[in-house]
Structures are given as C-alpha cells and as structure tokens.
Backbone as CSV, one residue per row, in Angstrom:
resi,resn,N_x,N_y,N_z,CA_x,CA_y,CA_z,C_x,C_y,C_z
1,MET,1.838,-1.142,-28.312,0.986,-1.932,-29.190,-0.464,-1.509,-28.988
2,PRO,-1.223,-1.453,-30.052,-2.627,-1.082,-29.936,-3.393,-2.088,-29.075
3,GLY,-4.318,-1.569,-28.286,-5.160,-2.424,-27.464,-4.585,-2.784,-26.103
4,GLN,-3.322,-2.465,-25.864,-2.719,-2.775,-24.566,-2.956,-1.626,-23.593
5,THR,-3.191,-1.978,-22.351,-3.226,-0.931,-21.338,-1.796,-0.570,-21.011
6,ARG,-1.600,0.551,-20.356,-0.224,0.958,-20.049,0.451,-0.008,-19.092
7,TYR,-0.322,-0.776,-18.346,0.273,-1.734,-17.417,0.692,-3.018,-18.125
8,GLU,0.256,-3.196,-19.355,0.668,-4.355,-20.136,1.893,-4.052,-20.995
9,LEU,2.274,-2.787,-21.071,3.438,-2.393,-21.858,4.721,-2.851,-21.174
10,LEU,5.752,-3.067,-21.969,7.070,-3.332,-21.405,7.506,-2.093,-20.622
11,TRP,8.354,-2.296,-19.631,8.773,-1.166,-18.798,9.433,-0.073,-19.614
12,ARG,10.194,-0.428,-20.610,10.882,0.594,-21.418,9.905,1.419,-22.246
13,ASP,8.683,0.911,-22.462,7.680,1.618,-23.256,6.689,2.421,-22.415
14,ARG,6.801,2.326,-21.109,5.883,3.065,-20.239,6.361,4.496,-20.062
15,PRO,5.437,5.409,-19.786,5.867,6.785,-19.501,6.862,6.788,-18.336
16,GLN,7.910,7.581,-18.453,9.007,7.565,-17.481,8.537,7.852,-16.053
17,GLU,7.658,8.829,-15.889,7.191,9.169,-14.546,6.401,8.024,-13.920
18,GLU,5.544,7.395,-14.709,4.777,6.253,-14.198,5.706,5.095,-13.850
19,ALA,6.689,4.848,-14.696,7.627,3.762,-14.420,8.396,4.020,-13.129
20,ALA,8.702,5.278,-12.853,9.439,5.616,-11.634,8.585,5.450,-10.383
21,HIS,7.341,5.917,-10.425,6.483,5.865,-9.238,5.795,4.524,-9.028
22,PHE,5.508,3.828,-10.111,4.710,2.621,-10.014,5.511,1.344,-10.219
23,ASN,6.834,1.416,-10.191,7.604,0.198,-10.439,7.405,-0.791,-9.279
24,PRO,7.417,-2.077,-9.587,7.117,-3.095,-8.580,8.063,-3.087,-7.379
25,ALA,9.324,-2.744,-7.592,10.265,-2.751,-6.463,9.911,-1.659,-5.457
26,PHE,9.632,-0.452,-5.934,9.296,0.644,-5.024,7.947,0.408,-4.355
27,CYS,6.928,0.097,-5.154,5.604,-0.168,-4.562,5.656,-1.400,-3.663
28,GLY,6.495,-2.374,-4.029,6.680,-3.551,-3.183,7.307,-3.199,-1.852
29,GLU,8.274,-2.280,-1.869,8.864,-1.840,-0.596,7.804,-1.200,0.297
30,LEU,6.958,-0.357,-0.285,5.895,0.273,0.503,4.941,-0.776,1.068
31,LEU,4.567,-1.743,0.242,3.693,-2.834,0.718,4.369,-3.651,1.813
32,ALA,5.644,-3.959,1.619,6.370,-4.745,2.620,6.420,-4.002,3.956
33,ARG,6.593,-2.694,3.910,6.585,-1.895,5.154,5.228,-1.987,5.843
34,THR,4.159,-1.906,5.059,2.811,-1.995,5.621,2.576,-3.373,6.232
35,ILE,2.931,-4.417,5.500,2.743,-5.794,5.982,3.566,-6.041,7.242
36,ASN,4.803,-5.584,7.249,5.684,-5.762,8.395,5.113,-5.085,9.645
37,GLU,4.702,-3.845,9.510,4.165,-3.117,10.665,2.815,-3.676,11.105
38,PHE,1.996,-4.122,10.144,0.732,-4.763,10.497,1.003,-6.008,11.332
39,SER,1.935,-6.830,10.864,2.261,-8.079,11.566,2.754,-7.820,12.982
40,LYS,3.591,-6.800,13.151,4.077,-6.445,14.490,2.923,-5.986,15.382
41,GLN,2.042,-5.161,14.825,0.944,-4.586,15.606,-0.118,-5.624,15.958
42,ALA,-0.538,-6.396,14.944,-1.671,-7.302,15.125,-1.255,-8.723,15.484
43,GLY,-0.004,-9.086,15.218,0.447,-10.441,15.506,-0.147,-11.488,14.586
44,ARG,-0.534,-11.074,13.391,-1.115,-12.020,12.420,-0.844,-11.506,11.011
45,SER,-1.257,-12.288,10.031,-1.104,-11.893,8.636,-2.048,-10.738,8.312
46,MET,-1.634,-9.899,7.376,-2.456,-8.772,6.954,-3.462,-9.241,5.908
47,PRO,-4.737,-8.880,6.057,-5.726,-9.254,5.041,-5.309,-8.730,3.663
48,LEU,-5.469,-9.557,2.651,-5.068,-9.209,1.293,-5.721,-7.908,0.824
49,ALA,-6.957,-7.687,1.185,-7.670,-6.489,0.726,-6.955,-5.204,1.136
50,TYR,-6.311,-5.195,2.290,-5.600,-3.994,2.734,-4.458,-3.624,1.783
51,ALA,-3.864,-4.618,1.142,-2.749,-4.345,0.231,-3.180,-3.404,-0.890
52,PHE,-4.430,-3.492,-1.302,-4.911,-2.676,-2.411,-5.230,-1.237,-1.997
53,LEU,-5.152,-0.944,-0.707,-5.351,0.427,-0.223,-4.036,1.185,-0.072
54,VAL,-2.926,0.481,-0.038,-1.641,1.111,0.247,-1.259,2.121,-0.830
55,ALA,-1.190,1.702,-2.078,-0.772,2.614,-3.148,-1.694,3.836,-3.264
56,PRO,-3.015,3.657,-3.278,-3.870,4.836,-3.413,-3.775,5.809,-2.234
57,LEU,-3.476,5.303,-1.055,-3.369,6.181,0.108,-1.976,6.785,0.270
58,VAL,-0.949,6.042,-0.090,0.425,6.484,0.169,1.026,7.259,-1.004
59,LEU,0.737,6.842,-2.223,1.323,7.516,-3.385,0.639,8.847,-3.696
60,HIS,-0.630,8.953,-3.403,-1.397,10.169,-3.683,-1.098,11.216,-2.613
61,PRO,-0.497,12.356,-2.998,-0.047,13.336,-1.989,-1.132,13.816,-1.032
62,SER,-2.324,14.135,-1.535,-3.388,14.627,-0.651,-3.847,13.556,0.334
63,SER,-3.950,12.340,-0.152,-4.360,11.239,0.727,-3.294,10.973,1.785
64,ARG,-2.045,10.977,1.369,-0.944,10.738,2.309,-0.934,11.800,3.407
65,LYS,-1.132,13.049,3.027,-1.148,14.137,4.009,-2.355,14.042,4.947
66,ALA,-3.446,13.445,4.457,-4.653,13.308,5.272,-4.559,12.164,6.282
67,LEU,-3.628,11.242,6.064,-3.505,10.112,6.998,-3.168,10.621,8.392
68,PRO,-3.641,9.916,9.404,-3.342,10.365,10.766,-1.852,10.228,11.087
69,GLY,-1.400,10.998,12.030,0.000,10.934,12.441,0.288,9.762,13.356
70,ARG,-0.760,9.232,13.973,-0.580,8.140,14.938,-1.502,6.985,14.600
71,ALA,-1.020,5.791,14.875,-1.774,4.581,14.547,-2.940,4.322,15.491
72,ASN,-3.017,5.044,16.605,-4.133,4.829,17.526,-5.274,5.822,17.293
73,THR,-5.216,6.557,16.180,-6.295,7.472,15.818,-7.563,6.674,15.539
74,ALA,-8.687,7.138,16.070,-9.965,6.450,15.860,-10.321,6.470,14.374
75,PHE,-10.527,5.299,13.821,-10.747,5.175,12.382,-12.024,5.886,11.943
76,ALA,-13.120,5.667,12.645,-14.406,6.246,12.229,-14.369,7.767,12.249
77,SER,-13.761,8.344,13.272,-13.710,9.809,13.334,-12.792,10.362,12.242
78,TRP,-11.678,9.667,11.961,-10.800,10.103,10.876,-11.543,10.066,9.550
79,ALA,-12.286,8.988,9.312,-13.036,8.848,8.062,-14.061,9.968,7.923
80,GLY,-14.727,10.306,9.012,-15.699,11.399,8.971,-15.051,12.740,8.663
81,ASP,-13.869,12.950,9.200,-13.154,14.212,8.976,-12.520,14.293,7.588
82,ASN,-12.389,13.177,6.919,-11.687,13.134,5.630,-12.555,12.576,4.502
83,ALA,-13.826,12.932,4.532,-14.761,12.446,3.511,-14.328,12.852,2.106
84,ASP,-13.729,14.034,1.958,-13.270,14.473,0.633,-12.222,13.521,0.078
85,THR,-11.272,13.153,0.909,-10.214,12.227,0.484,-10.809,10.876,0.130
86,LEU,-11.729,10.406,0.940,-12.318,9.088,0.725,-13.242,9.051,-0.492
87,SER,-13.749,10.215,-0.911,-14.678,10.235,-2.047,-14.017,9.778,-3.349
88,THR,-12.717,9.892,-3.456,-12.013,9.474,-4.677,-11.190,8.197,-4.476
89,LEU,-11.186,7.662,-3.270,-10.349,6.506,-2.971,-10.756,5.260,-3.755
90,ALA,-12.039,4.994,-3.863,-12.489,3.781,-4.563,-12.004,3.786,-6.009
91,ASP,-12.104,4.929,-6.677,-11.658,5.020,-8.061,-10.146,4.832,-8.172
92,ARG,-9.382,5.466,-7.281,-7.928,5.303,-7.300,-7.524,3.868,-6.995
93,THR,-8.238,3.242,-6.085,-7.954,1.842,-5.749,-8.151,0.952,-6.965
94,LEU,-9.211,1.182,-7.682,-9.492,0.401,-8.895,-8.422,0.644,-9.959
95,ARG,-8.048,1.901,-10.171,-7.061,2.224,-11.198,-5.665,1.716,-10.843
96,LEU,-5.344,1.639,-9.550,-4.009,1.199,-9.139,-3.933,-0.294,-8.827
97,ARG,-5.013,-1.000,-9.048,-5.026,-2.446,-8.817,-3.912,-3.176,-9.562
98,PRO,-3.662,-2.877,-10.853,-2.557,-3.559,-11.544,-1.193,-3.264,-10.922
99,VAL,-1.010,-2.066,-10.413,0.256,-1.694,-9.757,0.452,-2.542,-8.512
100,THR,-0.603,-2.685,-7.730,-0.528,-3.496,-6.515,-0.267,-4.957,-6.850
101,ARG,-0.923,-5.457,-7.874,-0.698,-6.851,-8.281,0.758,-7.087,-8.674
102,GLU,1.312,-6.171,-9.463,2.713,-6.311,-9.872,3.638,-6.277,-8.665
103,ALA,3.364,-5.383,-7.731,4.200,-5.280,-6.533,4.108,-6.555,-5.700
104,LEU,2.906,-7.087,-5.533,2.738,-8.333,-4.778,3.455,-9.495,-5.461
105,LEU,3.311,-9.579,-6.762,3.981,-10.644,-7.521,5.497,-10.538,-7.334
106,PHE,6.013,-9.334,-7.428,7.446,-9.112,-7.230,7.870,-9.574,-5.836
107,LEU,7.144,-9.175,-4.808,7.499,-9.536,-3.429,7.440,-11.046,-3.201
108,VAL,6.441,-11.691,-3.778,6.320,-13.142,-3.637,7.460,-13.840,-4.377
109,GLN,7.792,-13.359,-5.569,8.855,-13.985,-6.359,10.207,-13.914,-5.660
110,ILE,10.483,-12.822,-4.956,11.778,-12.710,-4.275,11.732,-13.277,-2.853
111,GLY,10.564,-13.752,-2.427,10.436,-14.383,-1.114,10.273,-13.410,0.031
112,ALA,10.014,-12.142,-0.251,9.871,-11.146,0.817,8.516,-11.227,1.498
113,VAL,7.521,-11.739,0.774,6.153,-11.832,1.287,5.609,-13.196,0.920
114,LYS,4.770,-13.717,1.788,4.077,-14.973,1.474,2.573,-14.722,1.526
115,ILE,1.883,-15.399,0.648,0.428,-15.299,0.601,-0.143,-16.626,1.070
116,SER,-1.053,-16.539,2.024,-1.704,-17.750,2.535,-3.197,-17.483,2.641
117,GLY,-3.928,-18.460,3.086,-5.361,-18.284,3.293,-5.671,-17.217,4.333
118,ASP,-4.712,-16.962,5.217,-4.899,-15.955,6.261,-4.604,-14.539,5.778
119,GLY,-3.892,-14.410,4.663,-3.548,-13.094,4.142,-2.083,-13.009,3.764
120,LEU,-1.507,-11.850,3.958,-0.122,-11.576,3.582,0.768,-11.573,4.810
121,GLY,1.823,-12.338,4.741,2.771,-12.396,5.847,4.176,-12.130,5.365
122,ILE,5.074,-12.019,6.291,6.472,-11.792,5.974,7.052,-13.099,5.452
123,GLY,7.730,-13.040,4.320,8.270,-14.225,3.678,9.560,-14.716,4.317
124,ASN,10.148,-15.731,3.698,11.378,-16.312,4.247,12.622,-15.490,3.895
125,ARG,12.472,-14.486,3.026,13.577,-13.587,2.689,13.075,-12.149,2.774
126,PRO,12.748,-11.673,3.972,12.154,-10.331,4.111,13.105,-9.225,3.661
127,LEU,12.505,-8.135,3.210,13.304,-6.965,2.842,13.924,-6.359,4.101
128,LYS,15.097,-5.797,3.963,15.747,-5.092,5.072,15.210,-3.666,5.079
129,LEU,14.161,-3.454,5.831,13.455,-2.184,5.793,14.053,-1.119,6.698
130,SER,14.923,-1.504,7.582,15.508,-0.510,8.479,16.611,0.290,7.789
131,ALA,17.152,-0.255,6.725,18.233,0.428,6.019,17.681,1.647,5.283
132,LYS,18.277,2.801,5.545,17.863,4.024,4.863,18.732,4.192,3.619
133,PRO,18.103,4.315,2.460,18.886,4.494,1.238,19.757,5.748,1.320
134,SER,20.913,5.681,0.690,21.825,6.828,0.737,21.275,8.007,-0.048
135,VAL,20.465,7.729,-1.060,19.862,8.789,-1.854,18.347,8.625,-1.778
136,SER,17.684,9.662,-1.335,16.238,9.636,-1.213,15.727,11.068,-1.245
137,THR,14.432,11.219,-1.406,13.829,12.549,-1.355,12.908,12.619,-0.148
138,ASP,12.542,13.825,0.235,11.615,13.983,1.351,10.282,13.312,1.054
139,GLU,9.828,13.416,-0.199,8.548,12.811,-0.566,8.593,11.291,-0.435
140,VAL,9.665,10.674,-0.898,9.792,9.218,-0.794,9.893,8.803,0.674
141,ASP,10.617,9.570,1.474,10.692,9.272,2.910,9.314,9.368,3.557
142,GLU,8.514,10.352,3.144,7.139,10.483,3.652,6.313,9.254,3.271
143,MET,6.483,8.769,2.046,5.747,7.578,1.599,6.131,6.372,2.432
144,ARG,7.412,6.236,2.715,7.872,5.109,3.530,7.279,5.184,4.937
145,ARG,7.321,6.362,5.532,6.750,6.529,6.882,5.254,6.255,6.866
146,ALA,4.556,6.792,5.861,3.104,6.616,5.778,2.731,5.146,5.605
147,SER,3.494,4.408,4.820,3.156,2.996,4.613,3.322,2.194,5.901
148,GLY,4.340,2.496,6.690,4.504,1.819,7.976,3.395,2.178,8.948
149,MET,3.046,3.464,8.994,1.963,3.894,9.879,0.654,3.245,9.460
150,LEU,0.427,3.131,8.163,-0.793,2.499,7.663,-0.891,1.050,8.148
151,GLY,0.227,0.336,8.130,0.230,-1.037,8.636,-0.131,-1.101,10.109
152,ARG,0.434,-0.200,10.910,0.104,-0.175,12.347,-1.358,0.211,12.546
153,TRP,-1.834,1.170,11.781,-3.216,1.643,11.909,-4.194,0.539,11.523
154,PHE,-3.946,-0.114,10.389,-4.808,-1.234,9.995,-4.739,-2.350,11.028
155,GLY,-3.590,-2.547,11.639,-3.429,-3.574,12.659,-4.257,-3.312,13.906
156,ASN,-4.651,-2.068,14.111,-5.490,-1.701,15.257,-6.985,-1.843,14.975
157,GLN,-7.337,-2.126,13.718,-8.750,-2.188,13.351,-9.285,-3.606,13.530
158,ALA,-10.558,-3.696,13.892,-11.156,-4.994,14.194,-11.467,-5.807,12.941
159,GLU,-12.170,-5.234,12.007,-12.648,-5.989,10.844,-12.280,-5.307,9.537
160,PRO,-11.601,-6.026,8.647,-11.270,-5.435,7.349,-12.503,-4.983,6.563
161,ALA,-13.592,-5.729,6.654,-14.803,-5.365,5.907,-15.318,-3.994,6.332
162,ALA,-15.257,-3.707,7.621,-15.719,-2.400,8.109,-14.811,-1.278,7.617
163,VAL,-13.503,-1.528,7.585,-12.556,-0.531,7.090,-12.834,-0.241,5.618
164,LEU,-12.958,-1.297,4.826,-13.204,-1.122,3.394,-14.525,-0.412,3.134
165,GLN,-15.545,-0.784,3.881,-16.854,-0.158,3.705,-16.787,1.322,4.068
166,THR,-16.141,1.649,5.159,-16.016,3.040,5.578,-15.241,3.855,4.553
167,MET,-14.255,3.220,3.914,-13.464,3.914,2.905,-14.146,3.917,1.528
168,GLY,-15.281,3.237,1.419,-16.016,3.220,0.161,-15.438,2.305,-0.889
169,VAL,-14.669,1.317,-0.456,-14.005,0.399,-1.382,-14.678,-0.966,-1.305
170,ARG,-14.966,-1.517,-2.492,-15.538,-2.866,-2.574,-14.477,-3.818,-3.083
171,VAL,-14.495,-5.009,-2.553,-13.514,-6.019,-2.985,-14.136,-6.894,-4.058
C-alpha cells in the first residue's frame, strides 16, 4: 500500500530476504540469548536500550566479525580499535528499531521475556536456548554465538549510558 514503510507491510508482502532475516521469531531468539546471558553475567535485568544494539551488531556481518571473542574484553579499547564499525552503528540502530520492537513484542506475547522498570528479564516461559536446531547454517550459528557473547559483554559493563555514548548511539 502506498505510504507504508516496509515494516508496516504484511509479512507476505515483504521482500523475502528481509522477511527471513528480520522475522520476529529469529530476531527474538537472538534477543532472548542476549538477555539470558546478560542476566547470568550481571545477575539483574538487561537495560532496554541494549536490546536495540543486538540486531545492528549481530545481523550485520562486518559488525559481528568485529565483536570481541571474549566477554572480558575491555570495552573502551575495543571501541577505539573498531571506530569504523561504530561509525555506522547509530544509523543501523535507528533503521533496525522497528525490527527490534517486533521481536520484543513477540517475546513478551509468548512469555519468553518480561519488561519491567528495571529492564528486560527472562519471562515465565523462557525459550529453550540450549537446543540446537537440526537445520542451521554457519552464519546463523555465528549470530547465535555473537548474541550470547554480547549479553555477557554488556553484563560486564558498568553503565549503559557510557556504552551507548561510546558506540555513538542516542536513546
């Protein structure tokens, strides 16, 4: 329909590749992995703002490859070494905001995630994230690993505002 953004289109009317990569169930699984690992690492709910960094960092191949291999990597030094990646992050975060919203809505509707004043926590019906799908690709497996590492890495950071500022993202 004229005047609609592609995120307002019915799923059957969206471009096939976008529907495959940006569908709420898949992006929700990545978010749930991040939230789960954050909760384990930090022992608290994940700040909502971090949810909007997951898709731009994990779905984008160059950004995903730039992520550190370990969650104890110093954030400031990583950011300094990856200024090129961070230079486009704010724009990708803004463009993928509707994708993140749909994924969060999906997770909340199925009870996998809960939203509170403290942030995002594991819901009363969490996803079974340890189960490895029988059919997967190396790229999707990399995305799953990266989203979990991102949760642990964010869980090691002191202040969400400092992380967002360093990454050039405004809430």
